[in-house]
C-alpha positions as CSV (number, residue, x, y, z in Angstrom):
1,X,0.0,0.0,0.0
2,X,2.8,2.5,0.9
3,X,4.7,1.4,-2.1
4,X,1.9,2.6,-4.4
5,X,2.0,6.1,-2.9
6,X,5.7,6.5,-3.9
7,X,4.8,6.2,-7.6
8,X,4.5,9.6,-9.4
9,X,1.0,10.7,-10.1
10,X,1.5,13.3,-12.9
11,X,0.5,12.9,-16.5
12,X,3.0,13.4,-19.3
13,X,1.7,15.3,-22.3
14,X,2.7,14.3,-25.8
15,X,4.7,17.5,-26.1
16,X,6.7,16.7,-23.0
17,X,7.3,13.2,-24.1
18,X,8.4,14.4,-27.5
19,X,10.7,17.0,-25.9
20,X,12.2,14.3,-23.6
21,X,12.9,12.0,-26.6
22,X,14.6,14.8,-28.5
23,X,16.8,15.7,-25.5
24,X,17.8,12.0,-25.2
25,X,18.7,11.9,-28.9
26,X,20.7,15.2,-28.7
27,X,22.5,14.7,-25.5
28,X,25.7,16.6,-24.7
29,X,29.1,15.0,-24.3
30,X,28.9,15.6,-20.5
31,X,25.5,14.0,-20.3
32,X,26.8,11.0,-22.2
33,X,29.6,10.6,-19.8
34,X,27.3,10.6,-16.8
35,X,24.8,8.3,-18.5
36,X,27.5,5.8,-19.3
37,X,28.4,5.8,-15.6
38,X,24.9,5.5,-14.1
39,X,23.0,3.4,-16.7
40,X,22.1,-0.2,-16.2
41,X,22.3,0.0,-12.4
42,X,26.1,0.7,-12.6
43,X,26.1,3.3,-9.8
44,X,25.7,1.5,-6.5
45,X,23.1,-0.8,-8.0
46,X,20.3,1.8,-8.4
47,X,18.5,2.6,-11.6
48,X,18.5,5.9,-13.4
49,X,16.4,7.3,-16.1
50,X,17.5,10.1,-18.4
51,X,15.6,13.1,-19.8
52,X,12.6,12.1,-17.7
53,X,9.5,14.4,-17.4
54,X,8.6,15.3,-13.8
55,X,5.7,17.7,-13.6
56,X,6.3,20.6,-16.0
57,X,10.1,19.9,-16.3
58,X,12.3,17.4,-18.0
59,X,15.2,16.4,-15.7
60,X,18.5,15.2,-17.1
61,X,18.8,12.1,-14.8
62,X,16.5,10.8,-12.0
63,X,16.9,7.9,-9.6
64,X,13.5,7.2,-8.1
65,X,14.8,4.8,-5.4
66,X,17.1,7.5,-4.0
67,X,14.8,10.4,-4.9
68,X,17.7,12.0,-6.6
69,X,17.8,14.3,-9.7
70,X,21.1,15.1,-11.4
71,X,21.2,18.1,-13.7
72,X,24.1,18.8,-16.1
73,X,24.2,22.5,-16.9
74,X,25.7,24.3,-19.9
75,X,27.0,27.9,-19.9
76,X,23.6,29.4,-20.3
77,X,22.8,28.4,-16.7
78,X,25.2,31.0,-15.4
79,X,22.9,33.9,-16.5
80,X,20.9,35.5,-13.7
81,X,17.6,34.9,-15.5
82,X,18.3,31.2,-16.0
83,X,19.5,30.9,-12.3
84,X,16.1,32.1,-11.2
85,X,14.4,29.5,-13.4
86,X,16.7,26.8,-12.0
87,X,15.8,27.9,-8.5
88,X,12.0,27.6,-9.3
89,X,12.7,24.2,-10.8
90,X,14.7,23.0,-7.8
91,X,11.9,24.2,-5.5
92,X,9.3,22.3,-7.4
93,X,11.4,19.1,-7.4
94,X,12.1,19.6,-3.6
95,X,8.3,19.8,-3.1
96,X,8.1,16.4,-4.6
97,X,10.8,15.1,-2.2
98,X,13.6,15.0,-4.7
99,X,17.2,16.1,-4.0
100,X,18.9,18.0,-6.8
101,X,22.6,17.8,-7.7
102,X,23.8,20.3,-10.3
103,X,27.0,20.1,-12.2
104,X,28.2,22.1,-15.1
105,X,29.6,20.6,-18.3
106,X,33.1,21.8,-17.5
107,X,33.1,20.0,-14.2
108,X,32.0,16.8,-15.8
109,X,34.6,17.0,-18.6
110,X,37.5,17.9,-16.3
111,X,36.7,16.2,-13.0
112,X,34.7,13.1,-14.0
113,X,35.8,11.1,-11.0
114,X,34.9,13.8,-8.5
115,X,31.4,14.2,-10.0
116,X,30.8,10.5,-9.9
117,X,32.0,10.3,-6.3
118,X,29.6,13.1,-5.4
119,X,26.7,11.2,-7.0
120,X,27.7,7.9,-5.3
121,X,27.9,9.7,-1.9
122,X,24.4,11.2,-2.5
123,X,23.0,7.8,-3.2
124,X,24.6,6.4,-0.1
125,X,23.0,9.2,2.0
126,X,19.6,8.4,0.6
127,X,16.9,8.1,3.2
128,X,15.1,5.5,1.1
129,X,15.0,2.0,2.7
130,X,14.3,0.4,-0.7
131,X,17.8,0.9,-2.2
132,X,19.1,-2.5,-3.5
133,X,22.1,-4.1,-2.0
134,X,25.4,-4.0,-4.0
135,X,25.9,-7.2,-6.0
136,X,29.5,-7.7,-7.1
137,X,31.0,-10.4,-9.3
138,X,32.9,-11.8,-6.3
139,X,29.6,-12.6,-4.6
140,X,28.2,-14.3,-7.6
141,X,31.4,-16.3,-8.0
142,X,31.5,-17.3,-4.4
143,X,28.0,-18.7,-4.6
144,X,28.8,-20.9,-7.6
145,X,31.8,-22.6,-5.9
146,X,31.5,-26.1,-4.5
147,X,33.1,-27.1,-1.3
148,X,36.1,-29.5,-1.7
């Protein structure tokens, strides 16, 4: 019963869905770097979606289990007008219980490991009790071995 209440309840319009698809198709180099690191449960075993509509916004990456949004910003986000829009967007996402991490393209391109460590730490600090446990190859190999 409580699990059903965690599911998003907003409707996605055709326009938003189309915009999300075009953003996925035309991703930046920095977005591709992050996506390659977090896709397919590669980051601490949690799942991410990219260019996902949430309410009136399309977020770059979202992890529902950790209630975490990752935004990769280009140079236009340094303008005062855009920073105001970003603040409204962050406030909306916070009202839906999401935490938002923002990185700029330059940070991702020059400090990839630092950005990925920050994302991993945010996932570890997640208040969600539903995060999956890490599954490593060593655990899978240990299960398959027979005792002598």
